[in-house]
TIBA-263433 format. One record per residue (C-alpha): residue number from 1; residue in three letters; x, y, z. Coordinates in pm, 1 decimal. Example, Ala and Ser with C-alpha at 12.3 -4.5 7.8 and 13.67 -1.06 7.14 Angstrom:
2
<1 Ala <1230.0 -450.0 780.0>>;
<2 Ser <1367.0 -106.0 714.0>>;
***
This chain:
77
<1 Met <40.3 -1.5 5.9>>;
<2 Val <134.1 377.4 -39.4>>;
<3 Ala <-52.4 692.4 76.7>>;
<4 Thr <96.3 1070.3 -6.9>>;
<5 Tyr <77.4 1298.7 235.9>>;
<6 Thr <128.5 1628.5 360.2>>;
<7 Val <315.3 1842.6 630.5>>;
<8 Asp <241.5 2178.3 745.1>>;
<9 Gly <415.4 2274.6 1047.1>>;
<10 Asp <345.6 2019.0 1344.4>>;
<11 Ser <76.6 1910.0 1108.3>>;
<12 Phe <86.9 1579.3 905.9>>;
<13 Gln <-195.1 1470.9 671.2>>;
<14 Ala <-224.3 1139.6 531.8>>;
<15 Ala <-442.8 1048.9 218.2>>;
<16 Lys <-648.6 740.1 171.2>>;
<17 Pro <-397.8 416.2 68.2>>;
<18 Ser <-403.6 266.9 -214.5>>;
<19 Ile <-256.7 -4.2 -365.0>>;
<20 Trp <94.5 23.0 -528.8>>;
<21 Ser <129.9 -270.4 -703.1>>;
<22 Asp <-14.3 -576.2 -837.0>>;
<23 Thr <299.9 -762.3 -836.3>>;
<24 Arg <338.1 -1043.2 -611.3>>;
<25 Phe <707.3 -997.7 -431.7>>;
<26 Ala <902.1 -1302.2 -275.0>>;
<27 Pro <899.3 -1284.9 95.8>>;
<28 Arg <1246.7 -1316.1 277.8>>;
<29 Arg <1330.6 -1424.0 616.7>>;
<30 Gln <1490.8 -1096.8 719.4>>;
<31 Arg <1413.4 -727.1 534.1>>;
<32 Ser <1230.9 -795.0 190.0>>;
<33 Phe <1336.3 -469.4 28.1>>;
<34 Asp <1713.1 -270.5 17.1>>;
<35 Leu <1694.9 62.3 -37.6>>;
<36 His <1939.2 271.0 -249.6>>;
<37 Pro <2172.6 535.7 -70.3>>;
<38 Asp <2039.7 809.1 -225.1>>;
<39 Gly <1717.4 747.6 -20.3>>;
<40 Glu <1492.7 767.6 -333.0>>;
<41 Arg <1477.8 422.7 -478.7>>;
<42 Phe <1438.7 60.4 -345.7>>;
<43 Ala <1472.4 -226.1 -456.0>>;
<44 Leu <1257.9 -549.7 -451.6>>;
<45 Ala <1222.2 -978.7 -612.3>>;
<46 Ala <941.0 -1046.4 -784.2>>;
<47 Ala <774.8 -1370.7 -672.2>>;
<48 Pro <811.8 -1637.3 -938.1>>;
<49 Asp <542.1 -1710.6 -1134.1>>;
<50 Ala <374.4 -2048.9 -1020.4>>;
<51 Gln <456.5 -2167.5 -1368.3>>;
<52 Asn <793.8 -2115.8 -1379.1>>;
<53 Ile <930.5 -2234.8 -1003.8>>;
<54 Val <1218.1 -2514.2 -1055.2>>;
<55 Lys <1223.1 -2830.7 -863.2>>;
<56 Gln <1523.4 -2767.0 -577.5>>;
<57 Asp <1590.9 -3089.8 -454.0>>;
<58 Lys <1964.0 -3100.8 -447.8>>;
<59 Val <2242.1 -2982.8 -246.7>>;
<60 Val <2620.8 -2908.8 -322.8>>;
<61 Phe <2870.0 -2920.5 -8.9>>;
<62 Ile <3162.2 -2814.7 -89.6>>;
<63 Phe <3420.6 -2905.7 189.4>>;
<64 Asn <3794.2 -2709.4 263.2>>;
<65 Phe <3621.8 -2451.2 44.2>>;
<66 Phe <3924.5 -2217.2 77.0>>;
<67 Asp <4160.8 -2459.3 -114.7>>;
<68 Glu <3906.2 -2540.0 -345.1>>;
<69 Leu <3909.8 -2155.4 -436.0>>;
<70 Arg <4268.3 -2077.0 -462.3>>;
<71 Arg <4332.8 -2401.5 -674.2>>;
<72 Leu <4022.5 -2214.6 -931.4>>;
<73 Ala <4188.4 -1878.4 -902.2>>;
<74 Pro <4520.4 -1869.6 -762.0>>;
<75 Val <4667.3 -1552.1 -609.4>>;
<76 Ala <4934.2 -1384.4 -908.0>>;
<77 Lys <5271.5 -1361.5 -762.7>>;
***
């Protein structure tokens, strides 16, 4: 929901709230948005379409992660 507002001295007047977007957004465990440093913009992740959901039935474990990282991307000397 979103509402326009006006401020007159110490008085705050909010207009009637309305629907901001018909798009469904992906729920997150923590904060569901990220604010741009300028404070004027923010980002949200749209929820995937029910038809496009990919079955996620695999887990990949990486043991000795830093050894593997050094093997894949060695530090130039």
